[in-house]
mmCIF file as Biopython writes it, N, C-alpha, C and O atoms, coordinates in Angstrom:
data_model
#
loop_
_atom_site.group_PDB
_atom_site.id
_atom_site.type_symbol
_atom_site.label_atom_id
_atom_site.label_alt_id
_atom_site.label_comp_id
_atom_site.label_asym_id
_atom_site.label_entity_id
_atom_site.label_seq_id
_atom_site.pdbx_PDB_ins_code
_atom_site.Cartn_x
_atom_site.Cartn_y
_atom_site.Cartn_z
_atom_site.occupancy
_atom_site.B_iso_or_equiv
_atom_site.auth_seq_id
_atom_site.auth_asym_id
_atom_site.pdbx_PDB_model_num
ATOM 1   N N  . UNK A ? 1  ? 131.003 39.290 103.614 1.0 0.0 1  A 1 
ATOM 2   C CA . UNK A ? 1  ? 130.816 38.098 104.129 1.0 0.0 1  A 1 
ATOM 3   C C  . UNK A ? 1  ? 129.367 37.652 103.951 1.0 0.0 1  A 1 
ATOM 4   O O  . UNK A ? 1  ? 128.937 36.546 103.625 1.0 0.0 1  A 1 
ATOM 5   N N  . UNK A ? 2  ? 128.581 39.019 104.305 1.0 0.0 2  A 1 
ATOM 6   C CA . UNK A ? 2  ? 127.118 38.814 104.381 1.0 0.0 2  A 1 
ATOM 7   C C  . UNK A ? 2  ? 126.484 39.093 103.151 1.0 0.0 2  A 1 
ATOM 8   O O  . UNK A ? 2  ? 125.397 38.603 102.844 1.0 0.0 2  A 1 
ATOM 9   N N  . UNK A ? 3  ? 127.234 39.994 102.318 1.0 0.0 3  A 1 
ATOM 10  C CA . UNK A ? 3  ? 126.735 40.131 100.951 1.0 0.0 3  A 1 
ATOM 11  C C  . UNK A ? 3  ? 126.070 41.668 100.690 1.0 0.0 3  A 1 
ATOM 12  O O  . UNK A ? 3  ? 125.600 42.061 99.622  1.0 0.0 3  A 1 
ATOM 13  N N  . UNK A ? 4  ? 126.150 42.363 101.846 1.0 0.0 4  A 1 
ATOM 14  C CA . UNK A ? 4  ? 125.690 43.679 101.862 1.0 0.0 4  A 1 
ATOM 15  C C  . UNK A ? 4  ? 126.861 44.675 101.631 1.0 0.0 4  A 1 
ATOM 16  O O  . UNK A ? 4  ? 127.964 44.613 102.175 1.0 0.0 4  A 1 
ATOM 17  N N  . UNK A ? 5  ? 126.408 45.672 100.670 1.0 0.0 5  A 1 
ATOM 18  C CA . UNK A ? 5  ? 127.276 46.552 100.083 1.0 0.0 5  A 1 
ATOM 19  C C  . UNK A ? 5  ? 127.482 47.996 100.712 1.0 0.0 5  A 1 
ATOM 20  O O  . UNK A ? 5  ? 128.513 48.665 100.777 1.0 0.0 5  A 1 
ATOM 21  N N  . UNK A ? 6  ? 126.253 48.268 101.138 1.0 0.0 6  A 1 
ATOM 22  C CA . UNK A ? 6  ? 126.344 49.714 101.634 1.0 0.0 6  A 1 
ATOM 23  C C  . UNK A ? 6  ? 125.522 49.715 102.995 1.0 0.0 6  A 1 
ATOM 24  O O  . UNK A ? 6  ? 124.856 48.779 103.436 1.0 0.0 6  A 1 
ATOM 25  N N  . UNK A ? 7  ? 125.739 51.158 103.651 1.0 0.0 7  A 1 
ATOM 26  C CA . UNK A ? 7  ? 124.571 51.121 104.797 1.0 0.0 7  A 1 
ATOM 27  C C  . UNK A ? 7  ? 123.294 51.195 104.604 1.0 0.0 7  A 1 
ATOM 28  O O  . UNK A ? 7  ? 122.420 51.085 105.464 1.0 0.0 7  A 1 
ATOM 29  N N  . UNK A ? 8  ? 123.138 51.423 103.240 1.0 0.0 8  A 1 
ATOM 30  C CA . UNK A ? 8  ? 121.595 51.478 102.806 1.0 0.0 8  A 1 
ATOM 31  C C  . UNK A ? 8  ? 120.861 50.018 103.067 1.0 0.0 8  A 1 
ATOM 32  O O  . UNK A ? 8  ? 119.689 49.843 103.400 1.0 0.0 8  A 1 
ATOM 33  N N  . UNK A ? 9  ? 121.982 48.913 102.797 1.0 0.0 9  A 1 
ATOM 34  C CA . UNK A ? 9  ? 121.303 47.565 102.951 1.0 0.0 9  A 1 
ATOM 35  C C  . UNK A ? 9  ? 121.609 47.075 104.394 1.0 0.0 9  A 1 
ATOM 36  O O  . UNK A ? 9  ? 120.875 46.202 104.858 1.0 0.0 9  A 1 
ATOM 37  N N  . UNK A ? 10 ? 122.430 47.467 104.991 1.0 0.0 10 A 1 
ATOM 38  C CA . UNK A ? 10 ? 123.063 47.214 106.473 1.0 0.0 10 A 1 
ATOM 39  C C  . UNK A ? 10 ? 123.296 48.296 107.222 1.0 0.0 10 A 1 
ATOM 40  O O  . UNK A ? 10 ? 124.421 48.790 107.140 1.0 0.0 10 A 1 
ATOM 41  N N  . UNK A ? 11 ? 122.358 48.876 108.065 1.0 0.0 11 A 1 
ATOM 42  C CA . UNK A ? 11 ? 122.609 50.045 108.581 1.0 0.0 11 A 1 
ATOM 43  C C  . UNK A ? 11 ? 123.513 50.005 109.772 1.0 0.0 11 A 1 
ATOM 44  O O  . UNK A ? 11 ? 123.861 48.941 110.286 1.0 0.0 11 A 1 
ATOM 45  N N  . UNK A ? 12 ? 123.817 50.957 110.120 1.0 0.0 12 A 1 
ATOM 46  C CA . UNK A ? 12 ? 125.337 50.701 111.203 1.0 0.0 12 A 1 
ATOM 47  C C  . UNK A ? 12 ? 124.289 51.015 112.338 1.0 0.0 12 A 1 
ATOM 48  O O  . UNK A ? 12 ? 124.130 52.193 112.661 1.0 0.0 12 A 1 
ATOM 49  N N  . UNK A ? 13 ? 123.593 50.059 112.933 1.0 0.0 13 A 1 
ATOM 50  C CA . UNK A ? 13 ? 122.746 49.920 114.224 1.0 0.0 13 A 1 
ATOM 51  C C  . UNK A ? 13 ? 122.706 48.495 114.934 1.0 0.0 13 A 1 
ATOM 52  O O  . UNK A ? 13 ? 123.045 47.489 114.311 1.0 0.0 13 A 1 
ATOM 53  N N  . UNK A ? 14 ? 122.369 48.452 115.980 1.0 0.0 14 A 1 
ATOM 54  C CA . UNK A ? 14 ? 122.514 47.129 116.399 1.0 0.0 14 A 1 
ATOM 55  C C  . UNK A ? 14 ? 121.561 45.977 116.054 1.0 0.0 14 A 1 
ATOM 56  O O  . UNK A ? 14 ? 121.872 44.788 116.125 1.0 0.0 14 A 1 
ATOM 57  N N  . UNK A ? 15 ? 120.131 46.549 115.597 1.0 0.0 15 A 1 
ATOM 58  C CA . UNK A ? 15 ? 119.066 45.753 114.971 1.0 0.0 15 A 1 
ATOM 59  C C  . UNK A ? 15 ? 119.414 45.452 113.764 1.0 0.0 15 A 1 
ATOM 60  O O  . UNK A ? 15 ? 118.632 44.665 113.231 1.0 0.0 15 A 1 
ATOM 61  N N  . UNK A ? 16 ? 120.341 45.798 113.091 1.0 0.0 16 A 1 
ATOM 62  C CA . UNK A ? 16 ? 120.726 45.336 111.622 1.0 0.0 16 A 1 
ATOM 63  C C  . UNK A ? 16 ? 121.315 43.873 111.895 1.0 0.0 16 A 1 
ATOM 64  O O  . UNK A ? 16 ? 121.144 42.949 111.100 1.0 0.0 16 A 1 
ATOM 65  N N  . UNK A ? 17 ? 122.055 43.744 113.145 1.0 0.0 17 A 1 
ATOM 66  C CA . UNK A ? 17 ? 122.674 42.517 113.132 1.0 0.0 17 A 1 
ATOM 67  C C  . UNK A ? 17 ? 121.608 41.544 113.781 1.0 0.0 17 A 1 
ATOM 68  O O  . UNK A ? 17 ? 121.441 40.421 113.306 1.0 0.0 17 A 1 
ATOM 69  N N  . UNK A ? 18 ? 120.978 41.936 114.741 1.0 0.0 18 A 1 
ATOM 70  C CA . UNK A ? 18 ? 120.136 41.051 115.667 1.0 0.0 18 A 1 
ATOM 71  C C  . UNK A ? 18 ? 118.929 40.565 114.977 1.0 0.0 18 A 1 
ATOM 72  O O  . UNK A ? 18 ? 118.475 39.427 115.096 1.0 0.0 18 A 1 
ATOM 73  N N  . UNK A ? 19 ? 118.353 41.677 114.115 1.0 0.0 19 A 1 
ATOM 74  C CA . UNK A ? 19 ? 117.469 41.038 112.897 1.0 0.0 19 A 1 
ATOM 75  C C  . UNK A ? 19 ? 117.715 40.069 112.107 1.0 0.0 19 A 1 
ATOM 76  O O  . UNK A ? 19 ? 116.843 39.382 111.575 1.0 0.0 19 A 1 
ATOM 77  N N  . UNK A ? 20 ? 118.946 39.930 111.960 1.0 0.0 20 A 1 
ATOM 78  C CA . UNK A ? 20 ? 119.394 38.851 110.852 1.0 0.0 20 A 1 
ATOM 79  C C  . UNK A ? 20 ? 119.753 37.689 111.591 1.0 0.0 20 A 1 
ATOM 80  O O  . UNK A ? 20 ? 120.290 36.755 110.995 1.0 0.0 20 A 1 
ATOM 81  N N  . UNK A ? 21 ? 119.513 37.621 112.888 1.0 0.0 21 A 1 
ATOM 82  C CA . UNK A ? 21 ? 119.793 36.333 113.836 1.0 0.0 21 A 1 
ATOM 83  C C  . UNK A ? 21 ? 119.102 35.063 113.407 1.0 0.0 21 A 1 
ATOM 84  O O  . UNK A ? 21 ? 117.911 35.267 113.173 1.0 0.0 21 A 1 
ATOM 85  N N  . UNK A ? 22 ? 119.426 34.006 113.258 1.0 0.0 22 A 1 
ATOM 86  C CA . UNK A ? 22 ? 118.399 32.798 113.105 1.0 0.0 22 A 1 
ATOM 87  C C  . UNK A ? 22 ? 117.615 32.527 114.469 1.0 0.0 22 A 1 
ATOM 88  O O  . UNK A ? 22 ? 118.114 32.446 115.591 1.0 0.0 22 A 1 
ATOM 89  N N  . UNK A ? 23 ? 116.295 32.409 114.119 1.0 0.0 23 A 1 
ATOM 90  C CA . UNK A ? 23 ? 115.262 32.699 115.263 1.0 0.0 23 A 1 
ATOM 91  C C  . UNK A ? 23 ? 115.993 31.852 116.876 1.0 0.0 23 A 1 
ATOM 92  O O  . UNK A ? 23 ? 116.129 32.303 118.014 1.0 0.0 23 A 1 
ATOM 93  N N  . UNK A ? 24 ? 116.282 30.684 116.362 1.0 0.0 24 A 1 
ATOM 94  C CA . UNK A ? 24 ? 117.032 29.786 117.584 1.0 0.0 24 A 1 
ATOM 95  C C  . UNK A ? 24 ? 118.105 30.356 118.387 1.0 0.0 24 A 1 
ATOM 96  O O  . UNK A ? 24 ? 118.255 30.259 119.605 1.0 0.0 24 A 1 
ATOM 97  N N  . UNK A ? 25 ? 118.827 30.961 117.538 1.0 0.0 25 A 1 
ATOM 98  C CA . UNK A ? 25 ? 119.997 31.791 118.198 1.0 0.0 25 A 1 
ATOM 99  C C  . UNK A ? 25 ? 120.074 33.132 118.897 1.0 0.0 25 A 1 
ATOM 100 O O  . UNK A ? 25 ? 120.948 33.561 119.650 1.0 0.0 25 A 1 
ATOM 101 N N  . UNK A ? 26 ? 118.773 33.781 118.403 1.0 0.0 26 A 1 
ATOM 102 C CA . UNK A ? 26 ? 118.401 35.188 118.810 1.0 0.0 26 A 1 
ATOM 103 C C  . UNK A ? 26 ? 118.469 35.397 120.253 1.0 0.0 26 A 1 
ATOM 104 O O  . UNK A ? 26 ? 119.319 36.223 120.586 1.0 0.0 26 A 1 
ATOM 105 N N  . UNK A ? 27 ? 117.804 34.870 121.183 1.0 0.0 27 A 1 
ATOM 106 C CA . UNK A ? 27 ? 117.959 35.087 122.561 1.0 0.0 27 A 1 
ATOM 107 C C  . UNK A ? 27 ? 119.154 34.479 123.283 1.0 0.0 27 A 1 
ATOM 108 O O  . UNK A ? 27 ? 119.463 34.907 124.395 1.0 0.0 27 A 1 
ATOM 109 N N  . UNK A ? 28 ? 119.809 33.543 122.725 1.0 0.0 28 A 1 
ATOM 110 C CA . UNK A ? 28 ? 120.862 33.197 123.558 1.0 0.0 28 A 1 
ATOM 111 C C  . UNK A ? 28 ? 122.094 34.025 123.220 1.0 0.0 28 A 1 
ATOM 112 O O  . UNK A ? 28 ? 122.775 34.501 124.129 1.0 0.0 28 A 1 
ATOM 113 N N  . UNK A ? 29 ? 122.411 34.217 121.893 1.0 0.0 29 A 1 
ATOM 114 C CA . UNK A ? 29 ? 123.154 35.504 121.480 1.0 0.0 29 A 1 
ATOM 115 C C  . UNK A ? 29 ? 123.073 36.647 122.277 1.0 0.0 29 A 1 
ATOM 116 O O  . UNK A ? 29 ? 124.033 37.074 122.918 1.0 0.0 29 A 1 
ATOM 117 N N  . UNK A ? 30 ? 121.744 37.263 122.258 1.0 0.0 30 A 1 
ATOM 118 C CA . UNK A ? 30 ? 121.624 38.555 122.915 1.0 0.0 30 A 1 
ATOM 119 C C  . UNK A ? 30 ? 121.784 38.473 124.464 1.0 0.0 30 A 1 
ATOM 120 O O  . UNK A ? 30 ? 122.334 39.324 125.162 1.0 0.0 30 A 1 
ATOM 121 N N  . UNK A ? 31 ? 121.377 37.647 124.763 1.0 0.0 31 A 1 
ATOM 122 C CA . UNK A ? 31 ? 121.684 37.542 126.351 1.0 0.0 31 A 1 
ATOM 123 C C  . UNK A ? 31 ? 123.124 37.101 126.802 1.0 0.0 31 A 1 
ATOM 124 O O  . UNK A ? 31 ? 123.479 37.298 127.964 1.0 0.0 31 A 1 
ATOM 125 N N  . UNK A ? 32 ? 123.901 36.542 125.939 1.0 0.0 32 A 1 
ATOM 126 C CA . UNK A ? 32 ? 125.200 36.453 126.271 1.0 0.0 32 A 1 
ATOM 127 C C  . UNK A ? 32 ? 125.868 37.817 126.170 1.0 0.0 32 A 1 
ATOM 128 O O  . UNK A ? 32 ? 126.513 38.250 127.125 1.0 0.0 32 A 1 
ATOM 129 N N  . UNK A ? 33 ? 125.737 38.480 125.085 1.0 0.0 33 A 1 
ATOM 130 C CA . UNK A ? 33 ? 126.154 39.879 124.832 1.0 0.0 33 A 1 
ATOM 131 C C  . UNK A ? 33 ? 125.585 40.788 125.950 1.0 0.0 33 A 1 
ATOM 132 O O  . UNK A ? 33 ? 126.341 41.704 126.274 1.0 0.0 33 A 1 
ATOM 133 N N  . UNK A ? 34 ? 124.460 40.718 126.571 1.0 0.0 34 A 1 
ATOM 134 C CA . UNK A ? 34 ? 124.088 41.525 127.672 1.0 0.0 34 A 1 
ATOM 135 C C  . UNK A ? 34 ? 124.751 41.396 128.755 1.0 0.0 34 A 1 
ATOM 136 O O  . UNK A ? 34 ? 125.154 42.333 129.444 1.0 0.0 34 A 1 
ATOM 137 N N  . UNK A ? 35 ? 124.949 39.913 129.034 1.0 0.0 35 A 1 
ATOM 138 C CA . UNK A ? 35 ? 125.865 39.422 130.434 1.0 0.0 35 A 1 
ATOM 139 C C  . UNK A ? 35 ? 127.446 40.082 130.107 1.0 0.0 35 A 1 
ATOM 140 O O  . UNK A ? 35 ? 128.117 40.643 130.973 1.0 0.0 35 A 1 
ATOM 141 N N  . UNK A ? 36 ? 127.791 39.931 128.982 1.0 0.0 36 A 1 
ATOM 142 C CA . UNK A ? 36 ? 129.130 40.392 128.643 1.0 0.0 36 A 1 
ATOM 143 C C  . UNK A ? 36 ? 129.186 41.842 128.900 1.0 0.0 36 A 1 
ATOM 144 O O  . UNK A ? 36 ? 130.009 42.196 129.743 1.0 0.0 36 A 1 
ATOM 145 N N  . UNK A ? 37 ? 128.577 42.607 128.421 1.0 0.0 37 A 1 
ATOM 146 C CA . UNK A ? 37 ? 128.645 44.195 128.558 1.0 0.0 37 A 1 
ATOM 147 C C  . UNK A ? 37 ? 128.172 44.504 129.846 1.0 0.0 37 A 1 
ATOM 148 O O  . UNK A ? 37 ? 128.526 45.599 130.283 1.0 0.0 37 A 1 
ATOM 149 N N  . UNK A ? 38 ? 127.402 43.749 130.611 1.0 0.0 38 A 1 
ATOM 150 C CA . UNK A ? 38 ? 126.792 44.181 131.955 1.0 0.0 38 A 1 
ATOM 151 C C  . UNK A ? 38 ? 127.703 43.710 133.196 1.0 0.0 38 A 1 
ATOM 152 O O  . UNK A ? 38 ? 127.408 43.922 134.372 1.0 0.0 38 A 1 
ATOM 153 N N  . UNK A ? 39 ? 128.731 43.112 132.799 1.0 0.0 39 A 1 
ATOM 154 C CA . UNK A ? 39 ? 129.719 42.427 133.835 1.0 0.0 39 A 1 
ATOM 155 C C  . UNK A ? 39 ? 130.743 43.500 134.207 1.0 0.0 39 A 1 
ATOM 156 O O  . UNK A ? 39 ? 131.679 43.553 133.410 1.0 0.0 39 A 1 
ATOM 157 N N  . UNK A ? 40 ? 130.792 44.312 135.158 1.0 0.0 40 A 1 
ATOM 158 C CA . UNK A ? 40 ? 131.696 45.306 135.315 1.0 0.0 40 A 1 
ATOM 159 C C  . UNK A ? 40 ? 133.238 44.641 135.644 1.0 0.0 40 A 1 
ATOM 160 O O  . UNK A ? 40 ? 134.270 45.279 135.439 1.0 0.0 40 A 1 
ATOM 161 N N  . UNK A ? 41 ? 133.219 43.513 136.088 1.0 0.0 41 A 1 
ATOM 162 C CA . UNK A ? 41 ? 134.449 42.764 136.336 1.0 0.0 41 A 1 
ATOM 163 C C  . UNK A ? 41 ? 134.987 42.496 135.237 1.0 0.0 41 A 1 
ATOM 164 O O  . UNK A ? 41 ? 136.210 42.355 135.208 1.0 0.0 41 A 1 
ATOM 165 N N  . UNK A ? 42 ? 134.253 42.364 134.114 1.0 0.0 42 A 1 
ATOM 166 C CA . UNK A ? 42 ? 135.115 41.842 132.788 1.0 0.0 42 A 1 
ATOM 167 C C  . UNK A ? 42 ? 135.510 40.388 133.126 1.0 0.0 42 A 1 
ATOM 168 O O  . UNK A ? 42 ? 136.563 39.962 132.652 1.0 0.0 42 A 1 
ATOM 169 N N  . UNK A ? 43 ? 134.705 39.545 133.955 1.0 0.0 43 A 1 
ATOM 170 C CA . UNK A ? 43 ? 134.812 37.997 133.853 1.0 0.0 43 A 1 
ATOM 171 C C  . UNK A ? 43 ? 133.939 36.996 133.160 1.0 0.0 43 A 1 
ATOM 172 O O  . UNK A ? 43 ? 134.044 35.770 133.149 1.0 0.0 43 A 1 
ATOM 173 N N  . UNK A ? 44 ? 132.936 37.875 132.506 1.0 0.0 44 A 1 
ATOM 174 C CA . UNK A ? 44 ? 131.843 37.260 131.755 1.0 0.0 44 A 1 
ATOM 175 C C  . UNK A ? 44 ? 132.322 37.362 130.158 1.0 0.0 44 A 1 
ATOM 176 O O  . UNK A ? 44 ? 132.413 38.448 129.586 1.0 0.0 44 A 1 
ATOM 177 N N  . UNK A ? 45 ? 132.624 36.054 129.501 1.0 0.0 45 A 1 
ATOM 178 C CA . UNK A ? 45 ? 133.012 36.118 128.327 1.0 0.0 45 A 1 
ATOM 179 C C  . UNK A ? 45 ? 132.165 36.192 127.347 1.0 0.0 45 A 1 
ATOM 180 O O  . UNK A ? 45 ? 131.117 35.580 127.554 1.0 0.0 45 A 1 
ATOM 181 N N  . UNK A ? 46 ? 132.273 36.849 126.131 1.0 0.0 46 A 1 
ATOM 182 C CA . UNK A ? 46 ? 131.335 36.557 125.076 1.0 0.0 46 A 1 
ATOM 183 C C  . UNK A ? 46 ? 131.863 35.756 124.076 1.0 0.0 46 A 1 
ATOM 184 O O  . UNK A ? 46 ? 132.597 36.026 123.125 1.0 0.0 46 A 1 
ATOM 185 N N  . UNK A ? 47 ? 131.153 34.295 124.616 1.0 0.0 47 A 1 
ATOM 186 C CA . UNK A ? 47 ? 131.863 33.257 123.717 1.0 0.0 47 A 1 
ATOM 187 C C  . UNK A ? 47 ? 130.432 32.681 123.393 1.0 0.0 47 A 1 
ATOM 188 O O  . UNK A ? 47 ? 129.696 32.075 124.171 1.0 0.0 47 A 1 
ATOM 189 N N  . UNK A ? 48 ? 130.174 33.037 121.934 1.0 0.0 48 A 1 
ATOM 190 C CA . UNK A ? 48 ? 129.167 32.459 121.325 1.0 0.0 48 A 1 
ATOM 191 C C  . UNK A ? 48 ? 129.405 31.957 119.847 1.0 0.0 48 A 1 
ATOM 192 O O  . UNK A ? 48 ? 130.454 32.191 119.247 1.0 0.0 48 A 1 
ATOM 193 N N  . UNK A ? 49 ? 128.419 31.296 119.343 1.0 0.0 49 A 1 
ATOM 194 C CA . UNK A ? 49 ? 128.412 30.692 117.746 1.0 0.0 49 A 1 
ATOM 195 C C  . UNK A ? 49 ? 126.757 30.959 117.647 1.0 0.0 49 A 1 
ATOM 196 O O  . UNK A ? 49 ? 125.916 30.725 118.516 1.0 0.0 49 A 1 
ATOM 197 N N  . UNK A ? 50 ? 126.569 31.503 116.356 1.0 0.0 50 A 1 
ATOM 198 C CA . UNK A ? 50 ? 125.163 31.834 116.090 1.0 0.0 50 A 1 
ATOM 199 C C  . UNK A ? 50 ? 125.199 31.865 114.464 1.0 0.0 50 A 1 
ATOM 200 O O  . UNK A ? 50 ? 126.272 31.864 113.860 1.0 0.0 50 A 1 
ATOM 201 N N  . UNK A ? 51 ? 124.087 31.888 113.880 1.0 0.0 51 A 1 
ATOM 202 C CA . UNK A ? 51 ? 124.047 31.993 112.452 1.0 0.0 51 A 1 
ATOM 203 C C  . UNK A ? 51 ? 123.259 33.107 112.070 1.0 0.0 51 A 1 
ATOM 204 O O  . UNK A ? 51 ? 122.250 33.422 112.701 1.0 0.0 51 A 1 
ATOM 205 N N  . UNK A ? 52 ? 123.658 33.714 111.080 1.0 0.0 52 A 1 
ATOM 206 C CA . UNK A ? 52 ? 123.197 35.079 110.482 1.0 0.0 52 A 1 
ATOM 207 C C  . UNK A ? 52 ? 122.600 34.699 109.056 1.0 0.0 52 A 1 
ATOM 208 O O  . UNK A ? 52 ? 122.993 33.688 108.473 1.0 0.0 52 A 1 
ATOM 209 N N  . UNK A ? 53 ? 121.655 35.529 108.526 1.0 0.0 53 A 1 
ATOM 210 C CA . UNK A ? 53 ? 121.105 35.388 107.370 1.0 0.0 53 A 1 
ATOM 211 C C  . UNK A ? 53 ? 121.806 36.249 106.593 1.0 0.0 53 A 1 
ATOM 212 O O  . UNK A ? 53 ? 121.989 37.341 107.130 1.0 0.0 53 A 1 
ATOM 213 N N  . UNK A ? 54 ? 122.267 36.115 105.485 1.0 0.0 54 A 1 
ATOM 214 C CA . UNK A ? 54 ? 123.132 36.695 104.573 1.0 0.0 54 A 1 
ATOM 215 C C  . UNK A ? 54 ? 122.153 37.291 103.486 1.0 0.0 54 A 1 
ATOM 216 O O  . UNK A ? 54 ? 120.989 36.892 103.440 1.0 0.0 54 A 1 
ATOM 217 N N  . UNK A ? 55 ? 122.570 38.131 102.719 1.0 0.0 55 A 1 
ATOM 218 C CA . UNK A ? 55 ? 121.604 39.155 101.943 1.0 0.0 55 A 1 
ATOM 219 C C  . UNK A ? 55 ? 120.807 38.179 100.793 1.0 0.0 55 A 1 
ATOM 220 O O  . UNK A ? 55 ? 119.692 38.493 100.375 1.0 0.0 55 A 1 
ATOM 221 N N  . UNK A ? 56 ? 121.448 37.081 100.383 1.0 0.0 56 A 1 
ATOM 222 C CA . UNK A ? 56 ? 120.784 36.305 99.381  1.0 0.0 56 A 1 
ATOM 223 C C  . UNK A ? 56 ? 119.933 35.207 100.323 1.0 0.0 56 A 1 
ATOM 224 O O  . UNK A ? 56 ? 119.343 34.329 99.693  1.0 0.0 56 A 1 
ATOM 225 N N  . UNK A ? 57 ? 119.846 35.196 101.507 1.0 0.0 57 A 1 
ATOM 226 C CA . UNK A ? 57 ? 119.011 34.281 102.314 1.0 0.0 57 A 1 
ATOM 227 C C  . UNK A ? 57 ? 119.869 33.059 102.871 1.0 0.0 57 A 1 
ATOM 228 O O  . UNK A ? 57 ? 119.411 32.416 103.816 1.0 0.0 57 A 1 
ATOM 229 N N  . UNK A ? 58 ? 120.811 32.799 102.445 1.0 0.0 58 A 1 
ATOM 230 C CA . UNK A ? 58 ? 121.803 31.685 102.925 1.0 0.0 58 A 1 
ATOM 231 C C  . UNK A ? 58 ? 122.092 31.872 104.119 1.0 0.0 58 A 1 
ATOM 232 O O  . UNK A ? 58 ? 121.800 33.001 104.515 1.0 0.0 58 A 1 
ATOM 233 N N  . UNK A ? 59 ? 122.706 30.988 105.095 1.0 0.0 59 A 1 
ATOM 234 C CA . UNK A ? 59 ? 123.225 31.102 106.569 1.0 0.0 59 A 1 
ATOM 235 C C  . UNK A ? 59 ? 124.722 31.329 106.438 1.0 0.0 59 A 1 
ATOM 236 O O  . UNK A ? 59 ? 125.507 30.959 105.565 1.0 0.0 59 A 1 
ATOM 237 N N  . UNK A ? 60 ? 124.913 32.076 107.603 1.0 0.0 60 A 1 
ATOM 238 C CA . UNK A ? 60 ? 126.417 32.346 107.596 1.0 0.0 60 A 1 
ATOM 239 C C  . UNK A ? 60 ? 126.457 32.093 109.075 1.0 0.0 60 A 1 
ATOM 240 O O  . UNK A ? 60 ? 125.722 32.714 109.842 1.0 0.0 60 A 1 
ATOM 241 N N  . UNK A ? 61 ? 127.427 31.064 109.533 1.0 0.0 61 A 1 
ATOM 242 C CA . UNK A ? 61 ? 127.962 30.846 111.068 1.0 0.0 61 A 1 
ATOM 243 C C  . UNK A ? 61 ? 129.154 31.793 111.396 1.0 0.0 61 A 1 
ATOM 244 O O  . UNK A ? 61 ? 130.197 31.932 110.757 1.0 0.0 61 A 1 
ATOM 245 N N  . UNK A ? 62 ? 128.706 32.492 112.691 1.0 0.0 62 A 1 
ATOM 246 C CA . UNK A ? 62 ? 129.665 33.283 113.397 1.0 0.0 62 A 1 
ATOM 247 C C  . UNK A ? 62 ? 130.033 32.742 114.482 1.0 0.0 62 A 1 
ATOM 248 O O  . UNK A ? 62 ? 129.255 32.075 115.164 1.0 0.0 62 A 1 
ATOM 249 N N  . UNK A ? 63 ? 131.396 32.972 114.829 1.0 0.0 63 A 1 
ATOM 250 C CA . UNK A ? 63 ? 131.802 32.457 116.084 1.0 0.0 63 A 1 
ATOM 251 C C  . UNK A ? 63 ? 132.707 33.552 116.816 1.0 0.0 63 A 1 
ATOM 252 O O  . UNK A ? 63 ? 133.479 34.168 116.082 1.0 0.0 63 A 1 
ATOM 253 N N  . UNK A ? 64 ? 132.704 33.845 118.080 1.0 0.0 64 A 1 
ATOM 254 C CA . UNK A ? 64 ? 133.164 34.831 118.923 1.0 0.0 64 A 1 
ATOM 255 C C  . UNK A ? 64 ? 133.664 34.239 120.121 1.0 0.0 64 A 1 
ATOM 256 O O  . UNK A ? 64 ? 132.929 33.534 120.812 1.0 0.0 64 A 1 
ATOM 257 N N  . UNK A ? 65 ? 134.811 34.458 120.416 1.0 0.0 65 A 1 
ATOM 258 C CA . UNK A ? 65 ? 135.499 33.703 121.550 1.0 0.0 65 A 1 
ATOM 259 C C  . UNK A ? 65 ? 136.531 34.551 122.079 1.0 0.0 65 A 1 
ATOM 260 O O  . UNK A ? 65 ? 137.385 35.088 121.374 1.0 0.0 65 A 1 
ATOM 261 N N  . UNK A ? 66 ? 136.444 34.665 123.320 1.0 0.0 66 A 1 
ATOM 262 C CA . UNK A ? 66 ? 137.545 35.567 124.104 1.0 0.0 66 A 1 
ATOM 263 C C  . UNK A ? 66 ? 138.511 34.723 124.245 1.0 0.0 66 A 1 
ATOM 264 O O  . UNK A ? 66 ? 138.276 33.515 124.251 1.0 0.0 66 A 1 
ATOM 265 N N  . UNK A ? 67 ? 139.926 35.283 124.401 1.0 0.0 67 A 1 
ATOM 266 C CA . UNK A ? 67 ? 141.121 34.501 124.249 1.0 0.0 67 A 1 
ATOM 267 C C  . UNK A ? 67 ? 141.966 35.181 125.265 1.0 0.0 67 A 1 
ATOM 268 O O  . UNK A ? 67 ? 143.120 34.802 125.461 1.0 0.0 67 A 1 
#
């Protein structure tokens, strides 16, 4: 979906994704993830919509919703 073909292009580390977030979406997305992971009760959903840069520079919308 994002155009990366190997781990050389898109390493298997968290920063690979966070570094490709649109600047306006970066902090809200990371904050939502931290809140979700940090909630030991499991009541904080990870419901986010954000833009990622593809390898070719175009934008990709990603949606994550707890159901």
